[in-house]
C-alpha positions in Angstrom: -17.4 2.3 -0.1 -16.5 -0.9 -1.2 -16.2 -2.2 2.4 -19.8 -1.4 3.4 -21.1 -2.7 0.5 -19.3 -5.7 0.6 -19.9 -6.7 4.3 -23.9 -5.8 3.3 -23.7 -8.3 0.7 -22.1 -10.9 2.5 -24.2 -11.4 5.7 -27.1 -10.9 3.5 -26.1 -13.9 1.6 -25.2 -15.4 5.1 -28.5 -15.0 5.8 -29.8 -16.4 2.9 -27.7 -19.8 3.8 -28.6 -19.3 7.4 -32.2 -19.5 6.6 -31.8 -22.4 4.5 -30.0 -24.5 6.7 -32.6 -23.3 9.4 -35.3 -25.6 7.1 -32.9 -28.6 6.7 -32.2 -29.2 10.1 -36.2 -29.0 10.9 -36.9 -31.6 7.5 -33.6 -33.7 8.7 -35.5 -33.6 12.6 -38.6 -35.0 11.4 -37.6 -37.0 8.5 -38.2 -34.8 5.6 -41.8 -33.3 6.7 -42.7 -29.9 8.6 -44.0 -30.5 12.0 -47.5 -29.2 12.7 -46.2 -25.8 12.7 -49.4 -24.5 14.6 -48.8 -27.1 17.2 -45.1 -27.0 17.3 -43.4 -23.6 17.3 -47.1 -21.9 19.0 -46.5 -23.4 22.0 -45.3 -22.3 25.6 -42.2 -25.2 26.5 -43.0 -28.7 26.4 -47.1 -29.5 26.2 -47.7 -26.1 27.4 -51.6 -24.2 25.6 -50.9 -22.9 22.0 -48.6 -19.1 22.1 -50.7 -16.2 21.3 -48.8 -13.6 18.7 -49.1 -11.0 21.2 -47.2 -13.6 23.1 -44.2 -14.4 21.1 -42.3 -10.6 21.5 -39.0 -12.0 22.5 -38.6 -12.7 18.8 -36.9 -11.1 16.3 -39.2 -9.4 14.9 -42.3 -10.3 16.8 -45.9 -10.1 17.2 -47.6 -11.7 14.4 -45.3 -11.2 12.5 -43.0 -13.4 13.4 -45.7 -15.6 14.2 -46.9 -15.8 10.5 -43.3 -16.0 9.2 -43.4 -19.5 11.3 -46.5 -21.1 10.5 -46.0 -20.4 7.2 -42.6 -21.8 6.5 -43.8 -25.3 5.3 -46.0 -24.0 2.5 -42.9 -21.3 1.0 -40.5 -23.9 1.1 -39.1 -25.3 -2.4 -38.0 -28.6 -1.2 -37.2 -32.6 -2.1 -35.0 -35.7 -0.7 -34.6 -38.9 -1.5 -33.6 -41.7 1.6 -31.2 -44.3 0.3 -29.8 -47.3 2.1 -26.9 -48.5 2.5 -25.8 -49.4 -0.9 -27.1 -46.5 -2.5 -30.2 -47.7 -3.8 -33.4 -45.5 -3.6 -35.6 -46.4 -0.4 -38.4 -43.7 -1.1 -38.6 -40.4 -3.0 -40.6 -36.7 -2.2 -40.8 -34.5 -4.5 -44.0 -33.4 -4.2 -42.8 -29.6 -2.5 -41.4 -28.8 -5.3 -42.9 -28.3 -9.0 -38.7 -27.8 -10.9 -37.5 -31.4 -10.4 -38.9 -34.7 -11.5 -38.8 -37.8 -9.5 -36.2 -39.4 -11.2 -33.9 -36.1 -11.5 -33.9 -36.0 -8.1 -33.1 -39.5 -7.5 -30.0 -38.8 -10.0 -29.1 -35.8 -8.0 -28.9 -37.5 -4.6 -27.1 -40.6 -5.8 -24.4 -37.9 -7.3 -24.3 -36.0 -4.2 -23.9 -39.1 -1.9 -21.6 -41.2 -3.7 -19.1 -38.0 -4.6 -18.3 -38.5 -1.0 -19.6 -34.9 -0.1 -19.5 -33.4 3.2 -22.5 -33.6 5.0 -24.0 -29.8 4.1 -23.7 -28.1 0.8 -24.6 -26.9 -2.7 -25.4 -28.8 -5.7 -26.1 -26.3 -8.7 -25.3 -23.7 -6.8 -29.3 -22.7 -6.1 -29.9 -26.5 -4.1 -28.8 -26.4 -0.2 -28.5 -29.8 0.4 -28.1 -31.6 4.2 -27.2 -35.5 4.1 -28.4 -37.2 7.7 -27.3 -41.0 8.5 -30.0 -42.6 10.5 -29.4 -45.4 13.0 -30.8 -48.0 10.8 -27.9 -47.4 8.1 -30.2 -45.6 5.6 -29.3 -42.3 4.5 -31.8 -39.4 4.1 -30.8 -36.6 2.0 -33.1 -33.4 1.8 -32.3 -30.6 -1.2 -34.0 -27.0 -0.4 -34.4 -25.0 -3.6 -32.6 -21.1 -2.6 -32.6 -19.7 -5.4 -35.6 -17.1 -4.6 -33.4 -15.9 -1.9 -30.5 -15.8 -4.1 -32.3 -14.0 -6.7 -33.0 -11.7 -4.0 -29.5 -11.0 -2.7 -28.4 -10.9 -6.6 -30.8 -8.4 -7.3 -29.4 -6.3 -3.7 -25.8 -6.9 -5.0 -26.6 -4.8 -8.1 -28.4 -2.2 -6.8 -25.8 -1.5 -4.1 -23.3 -2.2 -6.9 -25.5 0.6 -9.3 -25.3 3.3 -5.7 -22.4 2.9 -5.3 -21.3 3.8 -8.9 -23.6 6.5 -9.1 -22.5 8.0 -5.8 -18.5 7.7 -6.8 -19.4 9.5 -10.5 -21.1 11.7 -8.3 -18.2 12.6 -5.8 -15.6 12.6 -8.3 -17.5 15.6 -10.1 -17.8 17.0 -6.9 -13.9 17.2 -5.7 -13.7 18.0 -9.5 -15.6 21.0 -9.5 -14.4 22.1 -5.9 -10.5 20.7 -5.4 -9.5 22.9 -7.3 -10.6 26.1 -4.9 -9.9 23.8 -2.0 -6.4 23.7 -2.9 -5.2 26.8 -4.7 -3.6 28.3 -0.9 -1.9 25.5 -0.7 -0.4 25.8 -4.3 -0.5 29.4 -4.1 1.9 28.8 -0.4 4.7 26.5 -2.2 4.6 28.5 -4.7 5.7 31.4 -2.9 7.7 29.3 -1.5 10.2 28.6 -4.4 10.3 31.7 -5.6 11.1 32.9 -2.2 13.9 30.1 -2.0 15.3 31.1 -5.6 15.0 34.9 -4.8 16.8 34.9 -1.6 19.4 32.4 -2.9 20.3 34.5 -6.1 20.1 38.2 -3.6 22.8 36.4 -1.4 25.2 36.1 -4.1 26.0 39.7 -4.4 26.2 40.7 -0.6 28.4 37.5 -0.1 30.5 38.1 -3.7 31.0 42.0 -1.5 32.1 40.1 2.2 34.5 38.4 0.0 36.3 41.0 -2.0 36.5 43.2 1.4 38.1 40.5 3.5 40.7 39.7 0.2 41.3 43.8 0.7 41.3 43.5 4.7 44.0 40.5 4.1 46.1 42.8 1.7 45.9 45.4 4.2 46.7 43.6 7.4 47.3 40.4 6.7 45.6 36.8 7.4 44.5 36.1 11.2 41.9 33.7 12.3 39.0 36.2 12.2 39.6 36.8 8.4 40.1 32.6 8.2 37.3 32.1 10.1 34.4 34.7 8.0 36.2 32.4 4.7 34.9 30.1 5.7 31.4 30.7 7.0 31.3 32.8 3.1 31.9 29.1 1.7 29.3 27.5 4.0 26.7 30.5 3.0 27.6 30.0 -1.0 27.4 26.0 -0.7 23.9 27.0 1.1 23.0 28.8 -1.6 23.9 26.7 -4.4 22.0 24.3 -3.0 19.3 25.7 -2.9 19.4 27.2 -6.1 19.8 23.7 -7.2 17.4 22.0 -5.6 14.2 25.0 -6.4 16.1 24.3 -10.6 15.2 20.6 -10.1 11.8 21.1 -8.4 10.5 23.2 -11.3 7.9 21.2 -13.8 8.5 23.3 -16.6 12.2 24.0 -16.5 13.6 22.4 -19.8 17.1 20.9 -19.0 19.2 19.5 -21.6 20.7 16.3 -21.2 23.8 14.5 -23.0 25.9 11.6 -23.4 27.7 11.4 -19.7 30.6 9.1 -18.3 29.1 9.0 -15.3 32.5 6.3 -14.1 34.9 9.1 -15.1 32.6 11.9 -13.5 32.3 9.5 -10.6 36.0 8.9 -10.2 37.3 12.6 -10.5 34.8 13.2 -7.5 35.6 10.4 -5.7 39.8 11.4 -5.7 39.0 14.9 -4.8 37.8 13.2 -1.4 40.8 11.2 -0.9 42.5 14.0 1.3 39.9 14.8 3.1 39.2 10.9 4.0 42.8 11.2 4.9 42.4 14.1 7.5 40.0 12.5 9.3 41.7 9.0 9.2 39.1 7.1 7.7 39.2 4.1 5.2 38.3 5.1 2.1 37.9 2.2 -0.5 36.5 3.0 -4.2 35.3 0.5 -6.8 34.2 2.0 -10.0 32.8 0.0 -13.1 34.3 1.3 -16.3 32.8 2.5 -19.1 29.3 3.1 -17.6 27.6 6.4 -19.4 23.9 7.9 -18.8 21.7 10.4 -20.9 22.1 13.5 -17.6 23.6 16.6 -16.6 27.7 16.4 -15.9 27.3 19.0 -13.5 24.6 17.6 -11.6 26.1 13.8 -11.4 29.1 15.3 -9.6 26.8 17.4 -8.0 25.2 14.2 -6.4 28.4 12.1 -5.8 29.8 14.9 -4.1 26.7 15.5 -1.5 26.9 11.6 -0.6 30.5 11.6 -0.4 30.4 14.5 1.8 27.7 13.5 3.6 29.8 9.9 4.3 33.0 11.9 5.5 30.8 14.2 7.9 28.8 11.7 9.7 31.1 8.6 9.5 32.2 7.3 12.8 36.1 8.3 14.2 38.1 5.7 12.3 35.5 4.4 10.2 35.2 3.2 6.7 33.7 5.2 4.0 32.7 3.0 0.7 32.1 4.3 -2.7 30.9 1.4 -5.4 29.6 2.3 -9.2 27.9 -0.9 -11.0 25.3 -1.7 -13.7 22.5 -3.5 -12.0 21.9 -7.5 -13.1 19.8 -6.6 -16.2 22.5 -3.8 -17.0 19.9 -1.2 -17.7 20.2 1.0 -15.1 23.5 2.4 -13.5 24.2 2.0 -9.0 25.8 4.9 -6.9 26.0 3.3 -3.8 28.0 5.3 -0.7 28.3 3.8 2.9 29.9 5.0 5.9 30.1 3.7 9.2 28.4 5.4 12.1 28.2 5.2 15.9 24.0 5.7 15.5 21.6 5.1 13.0 18.4 7.3 13.0 15.2 4.9 13.7 12.3 4.6 12.1 11.7 5.5 7.9 15.0 6.4 6.6 13.5 8.1 4.0 12.6 11.4 6.4 16.9 12.1 5.7 15.6 12.8 2.1 13.2 15.9 3.5 14.3 19.3 2.9 16.1 20.8 6.7 15.8 17.3 8.1 18.4 16.8 10.8 18.3 13.3 13.1 20.8 14.9 15.4 20.8 18.5 15.2 23.5 18.8 17.3 25.8 17.2 15.4 24.6 18.3 12.2 25.8 21.9 13.3 29.5 20.4 14.5 29.5 19.2 11.3 28.4 22.1 9.4 25.2 20.1 8.1 21.9 22.2 7.3 19.7 19.5 6.1 19.4 20.1 2.7 22.2 18.5 1.0 20.4 14.5 0.8 17.2 16.6 -0.6 19.6 18.2 -3.2 20.9 14.4 -4.0 17.1 13.7 -4.5 16.1 16.0 -6.7 18.6 15.5 -8.8 18.1 11.5 -8.6 14.4 12.3 -9.8 15.2 14.9 -12.8 17.5 11.8 -14.7 14.7 9.3 -14.5 16.2 8.1 -11.4 15.7 7.1 -7.3 17.8 7.4 -4.2 16.8 5.2 -0.9 18.7 4.8 2.5 19.0 1.5 4.1 20.8 0.2 7.3 23.0 -2.0 7.0 23.9 -3.8 11.0 23.3 -1.3 13.3 26.5 0.9 13.1 27.2 1.0 8.8 24.4 3.2 6.9 23.8 3.0 3.0 22.8 5.3 0.4 21.7 4.1 -2.7 21.2 6.3 -5.9 19.9 4.8 -9.5 20.2 5.8 -13.1 19.4 4.9 -16.2 22.0 4.2 -18.6 22.2 5.8 -22.1 19.9 3.6 -24.4 23.2 3.0 -26.6 24.4 1.2 -23.7 21.8 -1.0 -23.3 21.5 -2.3 -26.8 
């Protein structure tokens, strides 16, 4: 609506200016006077017989309307002109076609415009459109045309269209307020059912997983360990991790959840988590670097921060290239108001497009690789939910063609900023 109203009013103002320039061109070509309009505008070609209104169908709006507009132009146009010599002295002044300007005022206006060195066309006092014509004899003709009527009408149109726009927007917002609830109700209900299903399914899966784990323990006690029991334990571990992440994601997305935050030494939590991944890095021949600033405190959930760092490190270890590099860095921003946790790793290829998709639930850039490494595409979604629940954010960035960085920011504790 803003675009439509803007275009309409812009074209209307341009039309006012275009009409003024047409009249100024005629006056400039005829030394400040309109020619005999019935003869000049009513001819067929040069020197032909006068045209009749019905012969003017090619003119915009055609017929008698265009004919009348043409011949009435001298009587509808308010203008004055002043002719100056090369030194800026007044040679002649004509104010016979306007009542608002006296001869002395016209001369002052003309001298001011001429001495200012303005371009050949412009505005004086916003409603006088002028043209400066230099004659072959060295004199200069300045013609001023009063556009106040045109701009008055244009301003009225602007106010009317703005009023219509406001009324339309208010009406639209009222309709949206009244009916949008009904329109999105099925979507809201579907989302609520999804959340409830994830929560219920997560809790229900815990019991059979515990039973299977207990049965494996009994089998190992009677028959000893085997590759089959080890495989079952591995799958149980994966399922427990998935259930844990699903429940965490569901809990973090609950709008009315009341989480009790406390002071957390983030540096200690991250260092402890980072040390637990040292054997994983060694087993995969990865170069593992950590740089953790001491004594960074935040107001949050210790277990959630531990899970956040574990998820990012686990993701980096899984997708790091063979004999690649994994880096972990924890530091304060330049203002000392946010803790920045950055985990980066080398990789064979980085997904194209917007990397924010990596945080979408169950999104996997390379499904085959995800299966090999045991990923479900939910870990980064949980990481984002944890960062958001702590008032922070998380993003992914490319660093060249073979390095990807995950950067999580969390506000530090108020007493630390002070």
